Steps between C-alpha positions, in 0.01 A plus 500: 500500500690790325705726706631836378809635703609861475809648664596857470798720622610853413656397173376140426174318447467125481198279422440130490203278409485164667243211460483248786467222255755600227738715689663830381322622184674830444717755670648841409723769650522858406770732647599864431853437611776506225629155438 
């Protein structure tokens, strides 16, 4: 089973794709905050 997780806040968005057999496949984080 594939699971897509999405988390958002006022200045960040995070996503992850998880496969129950293979584990974490991909993840990304986007932010507007200056680093």
